[in-house]
C-alpha positions in Angstrom: -1.2 -43.5 17.2 -1.7 -42.1 20.7 -0.8 -38.6 19.6 -3.3 -38.8 16.7 -6.0 -40.2 19.1 -5.5 -37.3 21.5 -5.6 -34.7 18.8 -8.7 -36.2 17.4 -10.4 -36.1 20.8 -9.5 -32.4 21.1 -10.5 -31.6 17.5 -13.6 -29.6 18.3 -11.9 -27.6 21.1 -9.0 -26.9 18.7 -11.3 -25.7 15.9 -13.4 -23.6 18.4 -10.2 -21.9 19.6 -9.1 -21.0 16.0 -12.6 -19.7 15.3 -12.4 -17.4 18.3 -9.2 -15.7 17.3 -9.4 -12.0 16.4 -7.6 -12.7 13.1 -7.8 -16.0 11.2 -4.5 -15.3 9.4 -1.5 -16.8 11.2 2.3 -16.8 10.9 4.2 -20.0 11.8 5.2 -18.4 15.1 1.4 -17.8 15.9 0.6 -21.5 15.4 3.7 -22.5 17.4 2.5 -20.2 20.3 -1.1 -21.6 20.2 0.2 -25.2 20.3 2.6 -24.4 23.2 -0.1 -22.5 25.2 -2.9 -25.0 24.6 -1.0 -28.3 24.6 -1.7 -29.2 28.2 -5.4 -28.2 28.0 -5.9 -30.2 24.9 -3.8 -33.1 26.4 -1.6 -33.4 23.4 1.5 -35.5 23.5 4.9 -33.7 23.8 5.9 -35.4 20.5 3.2 -33.6 18.6 5.2 -31.0 16.6 4.0 -27.8 15.1 4.2 -29.5 11.7 2.0 -32.3 13.0 -0.4 -29.7 14.3 -0.5 -27.9 10.9 -0.9 -31.1 8.9 -3.9 -32.1 11.2 -5.5 -28.6 10.7 -5.1 -28.9 6.9 -6.4 -32.4 6.6 -9.2 -32.3 9.2 -10.0 -28.6 9.3 -10.0 -25.4 7.2 -6.4 -24.4 7.3 -4.7 -23.4 4.0 -1.1 -22.4 3.4 -0.5 -19.4 1.2 3.0 -18.6 -0.1 4.0 -15.0 -1.0 7.5 -15.4 -2.6 8.6 -11.8 -2.8 12.2 -11.3 -4.0 13.0 -9.3 -0.9 12.0 -11.7 1.8 9.1 -14.0 1.0 6.3 -14.8 3.5 4.1 -17.7 4.4 0.7 -17.3 5.9 -1.7 -19.9 7.3 -5.3 -19.0 6.8 -8.3 -20.6 8.7 -11.4 -20.6 6.5 -12.3 -17.9 3.9 -10.4 -14.6 4.4 -10.3 -11.9 1.7 -7.0 -11.5 0.0 -6.9 -7.8 0.9 -7.1 -8.7 4.6 -4.4 -11.3 4.3 -1.9 -9.0 2.5 -2.0 -6.5 5.4 -0.3 -9.1 7.6 2.8 -9.4 5.4 4.6 -6.5 7.2 3.9 -4.7 10.4 2.0 -1.5 9.9 1.7 -1.9 6.1 -1.1 -0.2 4.2 -2.6 0.1 0.7 -1.4 3.1 -1.4 -1.2 4.5 -5.0 -3.5 2.8 -7.6 -5.0 0.5 -5.0 -6.0 3.3 -2.7 -7.1 5.3 -5.7 -9.6 2.5 -6.6 -10.7 2.2 -3.0 -11.5 5.9 -2.9 -13.5 5.6 -6.2 -11.0 7.8 -8.1 -10.5 5.7 -11.1 -12.8 4.3 -13.8 -10.3 1.5 -14.5 -10.0 -1.9 -12.8 -6.3 -2.2 -11.9 -4.7 -5.6 -12.0 -1.9 -4.3 -9.7 -2.0 -4.1 -5.9 0.3 -1.7 -4.1 1.1 -2.4 -0.5 3.3 0.1 1.3 5.7 -0.7 4.1 7.5 2.4 5.3 11.3 2.5 5.6 13.0 2.9 9.0 13.3 6.6 9.9 16.5 8.1 8.4 18.2 11.3 9.1 17.2 14.1 6.8 19.6 14.9 4.0 21.4 18.2 4.4 22.3 18.5 0.7 20.5 21.1 -1.3 18.9 20.8 -4.7 20.5 21.9 -7.8 18.8 22.4 -11.2 21.3 20.2 -13.1 20.7 17.3 -10.7 16.9 17.6 -11.0 17.2 17.7 -14.8 19.5 14.6 -14.8 17.2 12.7 -12.5 14.0 13.3 -14.4 15.3 12.7 -17.8 16.0 9.1 -16.8 13.4 6.4 -16.5 11.7 6.4 -13.0 12.9 3.7 -10.6 10.2 1.1 -10.0 10.2 -1.6 -7.4 11.0 -5.2 -8.5 9.6 -6.5 -5.2 6.4 -8.0 -6.6 4.7 -11.4 -7.2 1.9 -12.7 -9.4 -1.0 -14.1 -7.3 -4.7 -14.7 -8.0 -4.6 -12.8 -11.3 -3.0 -9.7 -9.8 0.6 -8.3 -9.6 1.2 -7.5 -6.0 3.9 -5.0 -5.1 5.3 -4.6 -1.7 6.8 -1.1 -1.7 9.4 0.1 0.8 8.1 3.7 0.9 9.4 6.9 2.5 9.0 7.1 6.3 6.1 9.5 7.0 5.1 8.2 10.4 2.1 6.8 8.5 0.8 10.2 7.9 -2.7 10.1 6.4 -3.1 6.4 6.9 -6.7 5.5 7.9 -8.7 2.3 8.5 -11.9 2.1 6.4 -14.4 -0.5 5.2 -14.1 -0.9 1.4 -15.3 -3.2 -1.3 -12.4 -4.0 -3.6 -12.5 -7.3 -5.4 -15.9 -8.5 -4.2 -19.2 -7.2 -2.9 -18.2 -8.1 0.7 -16.8 -5.1 2.7 -13.3 -5.5 4.1 -11.7 -3.4 6.8 -8.3 -2.2 5.5 -5.6 0.3 6.2 -5.0 2.7 3.3 -3.9 6.3 2.5 -6.6 8.9 2.9 -7.7 10.9 -0.1 -5.2 13.8 0.3 -2.2 11.4 0.9 -3.2 9.3 -2.1 -3.2 12.3 -4.4 0.2 13.3 -3.2 1.6 9.8 -3.6 0.3 9.3 -7.1 1.8 12.7 -8.1 5.2 11.5 -6.8 4.9 8.1 -8.5 2.5 8.3 -11.5 3.8 5.0 -12.7 2.2 3.4 -9.7 -1.2 4.9 -10.6 -1.6 4.1 -14.3 0.3 7.2 -15.6 -0.1 10.9 -15.8 -3.6 10.8 -17.4 -5.0 8.6 -14.7 -3.5 11.0 -12.1 -5.2 13.9 -13.7 -8.5 12.0 -13.8 -8.1 11.3 -10.1 -7.7 15.0 -9.3 -10.8 15.7 -11.4 -12.9 13.0 -9.6 -11.7 14.2 -6.2 -12.7 17.8 -6.7 -15.8 17.7 -4.5 -14.2 15.6 -1.7 -10.6 16.6 -1.2 -9.4 19.3 1.2 -6.6 21.3 -0.4 -5.9 22.8 3.1 -5.3 19.3 4.4 -3.3 18.3 1.3 -1.0 21.3 1.6 -0.4 20.7 5.3 0.4 17.1 4.7 2.7 18.0 1.8 4.6 20.3 4.2 5.0 17.6 6.8 6.2 14.9 4.4 9.1 17.2 3.3 9.8 15.6 -0.1 13.2 16.5 -1.5 11.8 17.4 -4.9 9.2 20.2 -5.3 6.2 18.0 -6.1 3.9 20.8 -5.1 4.5 22.3 -8.5 3.2 19.1 -10.1 0.2 19.1 -7.7 -0.5 22.7 -8.5 -0.5 21.9 -12.2 -2.9 19.0 -11.8 -5.3 21.1 -9.6 -5.3 23.9 -12.2 -5.8 21.6 -15.1 -8.6 19.8 -13.2 -10.5 23.1 -12.8 -10.0 23.8 -9.0 -10.8 27.3 -7.7 -8.2 30.1 -7.6 -8.4 30.2 -3.8 -7.4 26.5 -3.7 -4.6 27.0 -6.1 -3.3 29.8 -4.0 -2.7 27.4 -1.1 -0.2 25.6 -3.3 1.3 28.7 -4.8 2.5 29.6 -1.3 5.2 27.0 -1.6 8.5 28.3 -3.0 9.2 27.6 -6.7 13.0 27.9 -7.0 13.5 25.3 -9.7 12.1 24.1 -12.9 10.5 20.7 -12.3 9.0 17.8 -14.2 5.5 16.2 -14.1 7.1 12.8 -14.6 10.3 11.1 -15.6 11.5 10.5 -19.1 8.6 12.3 -20.9 10.2 12.8 -24.3 9.0 15.9 -26.0 7.7 18.5 -23.5 5.9 21.8 -23.1 6.7 24.2 -20.3 3.9 25.4 -17.9 5.4 28.7 -16.8 3.0 29.4 -13.9 4.2 26.2 -12.2 7.8 26.1 -13.6 6.9 22.7 -14.8 7.8 20.5 -17.8 4.8 18.4 -19.0 4.3 16.0 -21.9 3.9 17.9 -25.2 0.2 18.4 -26.0 -1.1 17.7 -22.4 
């Protein structure tokens, strides 16, 4: 009873402290640290555990527990008050950011309302492969179905993917204020316009498919810098020649010849594919690219 009495006496100070935090989304370790640092000032008994503290905050205050049971390491977050989901999700992994269809919507490059959220957490830096490409390996890889992550959960009416993406040193990742699932602006980390167009070319399945990607290139025409896109593409150093697919999208979306020439500077040593497992195809000779028949 003494412990409850002391925590009740300190109630307003505890709530004020949580309200003053830069983020109102906490990991268990954050709450453990707060309790440890403030215990003496709040005059809480040593037998008051972190779980006691959490239970008190949930019953007497505005603390909620949110579970994110991803197959590859689930996460629990403790949220004080009303915090937008898009802000909470960015705490799930250090340095993660929104990409693909989610970034596409944030940039206003889709007329759809995706029910899927893509959160990208980059892999650890790996040594570059020294193996060269071979046409037969490209053909074999792209005649198979594309690999898609199974690290997703269903939450609040959306399917949330946590992608372990290629390490780019967070190239083209920016912080912007966006409105996504409400009228209230939220400050989020996401891929910029040029990086988003590259990413959805690489993984069209994460952007609603080829036709959605083409539509995005059309909608981006007045805003995207092809100079910046080309420079970024060079820095990322994808194994496969995705520049051929990007060139095709740019041409089909009606970009200027001077813009297309920036992509044509990249070498085209191999035949390539707009997407995996396309079935019947046509061949776009100027880009050495197989595309779905009739596109």
